[in-house]
Structures are given as structure tokens and as C-alpha cells.
N, C-alpha and C positions, 0 to 999 in steps of 0.2 A: 507567629512562625519565625524561627530563628534562621540566621544565614546558613548554619550548618544543615538544617532540615532542607532548605531550598537547594543547597548544594547536593545533598544525597538524592533528592527527587530529580534534580537535573541530570546527574550522572546515571541514576537508575533508569531514567527514561531513555537516555542516549545509548546505553550499553547494549540492550537487545537489538536495537536497530543497527548499531555499528557492527555487531556480529553478523547479522544477515547481510549487511552491505559488504563486509569483507568477503564472504562466500560468493556474492554476486560478482564482485570485481575480479575474483580469482577465475571465474568462468570466462571473463573477458581479458585475461592476462596477456594473451598473445598480441592483441591489438587494442590496448587500453584507451579509454576515452580520456579527454583532458581532465585532470583532477579539479581544476577550477570550475569546470562546467558541472562535474559531479557534485561538488560542494554547493554550487548555486542551486542545482536541482533539489538537493537535500534541504537546504534552507527554505526554498520556495514551498516545499511540502510542509515544513513546520509552520510557515506563515499562513497556510490555509486553515489551520486549526481555529484561531480566533474567529475567523469569518464563519466557519462551520458551526461553532457554538452559538453565534448570534442567530443564524438562520434556523438552527435546530430549536432554540428556545422560542422563536417566533412560531414555528410550526406546531410545537407542543401546546402552545396557548390555544390554538384553534382546532387541532386534531386530537389531542389527548396525550397521555403519558405512554411512551413506548413500553415501559416496564409492565403495563397491564395488557401487553400484546395487542395493542391497537394497530392493525395491519397498515392502515394508511400512514400512521406516524412512522412506523418502522421503514416502510418504503420511502417515505419522504426523507428521513435521516440518511438512509443509504444513498439516495439520489444526490442529496446535498454534498456528502463527502466525496462521492465518485466524480461528480461534475466539477467540484472545486479542485480536486487533484489533477484532473485532466486539464482544467483551465490554467492552472499554474504551470503545468508542463508546456502547454501550448503558448502561453504568453512569454515565458522566460527561456525555454529550451528548444522546443521542437523545430522552430524556424531557422535555427543557426546552421551554418555551413558544416559544422562538426558532426551534425546528425545526418550522415550521408549513406548509411547502410541499414538494412532491415533490422539487424540486431540492436542498433542504437535506440530505436523507438522503445523496445522492450526494456532495455537497461535504464533509460532515463525515466520511463514511467514507473518502474519499480523503485528507483532511487527517490523520486518524489513521494511515493507511497511510504517509504521507510522514514523519510523526514516527517511526514504527517503522523506516522505511528509513534515516533520518538516524542513529539510534542504532546500527543494524546497520553502516552505512558506517564509523562511528568504529571499531568493533571490527575491521573488515577493514583499516583503515589503520594501526592500532597497530603491528603486526608489521613491515611494511616500513619505516615511518618510524623506529621505534626502532632498526632496524639500519642506519639512514642511507641507505636505498635510496629516494631521493625519486622516481626515475623509475618504479620499480615501484609506489610509492604513488599517483603520478599516474595511471598506467595502470589501477590497480585502481579508483580513483575514476571515471575516464572510462568504463570498462566498466560499472560499476554504475549510472552515470547513464543510460546508454542501454538497460540491460537489467534489472537487479534492481530498481532504483527504480521503473521503469515497471511491472514485474511486480506489485509490491506495490499500486501505484495501481490497476491494472486488476483485480486479484483483489478488492480491497475495493470497487471500483466495482460489481462484479457484485452484491454484497450491497446496496449503495446503490440500484441500479436495481430490485432485487427489492422493496425497501421502498418505493421511489418509485411503482412501477406498482401496488402493492397498497394504497396509502394509503387508498383509499376502500372497501376490502373490510372484511368483518367480522373480528374478532380472530382467529378460528380459521383463516381463509384467509390472513391476514397472517402467522401463525406458519408455516404450511405454505410460503408463498412465500419467507419469509426463510430457511427451512431449505434450500429449493431454491437460493437465491442463495448460501448458504454452501457447499453441495455443489459448485456451479459454480466458486466461488472456489478451493476445494481442488483441483478437477480441473485448473483452469488452472495453479495453482501447481505441482502435481505434474508436469504435462506439461512445463512450462518447466524444472524442476529435472532431470528425467530427460534432457532434451536437452542442457542445459548441462554435465552431469556426464560426458557421453560425450566421448571424445577425437576431435579433428579439427575443423579450422576450418569445414568445411562444415556440420557438426552445430551448432556454435555460431552460425553465421550463420542456420541454420534456426530456432534458438531465438529469436534477436532478431527475425527476420521474423515469427515466430508471435506474439510479444507485441505487436509494433507493429501487426499486422493486427487483433488484438483491440482495441487502443487506438483505432484508426481507427473501428471499428464502434461502440464505446462513445461516442466523440466525436460521431458522427453522431446517436446516440440522445439524447445530452445536448442537442444543438442542437434536436432535435425537441421535447424537453421545454421548452426555453427558449421556443420559438416558441409553444407552447400556453399557457405561463405569461404571456407579455407581449402576445399578439396583441390582447386586448381592453382593454389598459391605455393611457391617454394617455401621451404622451412625458413623460419626467422623473418618472414615478411608479412605485411598486412594486405 
């Protein structure tokens, strides 16, 4: 594999996530989060991918290949990825003083997810690009942009919303709520993977419609949180 191929895979992996990140940060443009912390969250998400690969290979050995629609393996892989994304956010980001409002939990969880998706994109692009199949690589990136990338964002957003809506609760309730958010994230991830692994364009279309429907619902909830965050603030203040 040449340096040029590695460079294309690197850029091709980052670009879709950067586009999503741009739109996410535009939503928070009035009171932006520290850029260094956003960058740390993104890198933390990328760093979770090698750990996820190791755990997924381990579970595949004992549970079977997820491509054969072994439900236990599909659930295990979804659980590994969602737990690791949440763990990275909790270890590196969520305890910091800058995370001081409900929206912040959603923003940082989604940023970690985009970092994870970027590293995963690179891995998916390596094989077609190293074989000189640029068209396949482009199609892979395009499909992941509208499907898998958004899935990671939506799944992690479920945890972010759970943390956001339980921010004022006592610690025991926050723990229970975060567990509920994690279970929802795993369920969404599993449902998408089960759909996308089945053969047939209609099934794949259903998978994309499913994740986009959830994204629209979460976007509406995000706008509601923004409204309550800013409604009593003067213009140009946070």
C-alpha cells in the first residue's frame, strides 16, 4: 500500500465526519464549545476504533460471523462500539468544567461518534483504494456518509440526550438514565446493522430511512433544548 493510497484513505475517512461536525458546530454557533475540547473528543472517538476491532474479533471467534446474521454477534458488536464511545467521552470529556449545560452532553457525545466513524471510514476505504478501485472507494464513502456515519451520531446522541435530560437528577437517577440511553443506543445500532446486512436494495433503503427518521426526531429534540437554553438570554450572550 503506497503513501498516496494511505493519504486518500485518511482524507476520505475524515471528510464525511468533518462535514457532519461542521453542521453540528453550526448548531452550537451562538455559544460554541472550546475547540481544543472538541478536537480531543474527536480524537478520543478515533482512538476507540482499534479497541473495538480487538473486542469484535474476540467475540466473533466465540459467537460467529455477524455477516451470517448471528444475532448474538450483531448485538455484541453494537454493544462494544457504543460502550467504547461512551467510555471515551466519560474518560476524556464529560467530567470537565466546560461541560456545564445540557446541550454539551449531546454535542460531545456526537463529536466522539464522528471521530469513531472517521477512523472506521478509513478502514473501509483501505481495501478498494489499495486495489486501485477508486469508484468502489467513492461509493463506499458515499454510502457510509448517508448511513453508517449518521448511525454512529444518532446512537451516541441517544446517550447524550439521556445525560442532558437527567442533568438535574440525583446521581443514582442519572446512572439509571445513562444506562437507559446506552441500551437505546445499542438497540438502534443493532436494528440498523441487522437491516443493512440483509440482501436487497429495499432492505437497505429501509435501513437508511430508519436512521434518518431517528435523526429527524433527535434534531427536533435538540432544537427544543436550544430553545429552553437561550429563551431567557439577551442576544449575543451565552
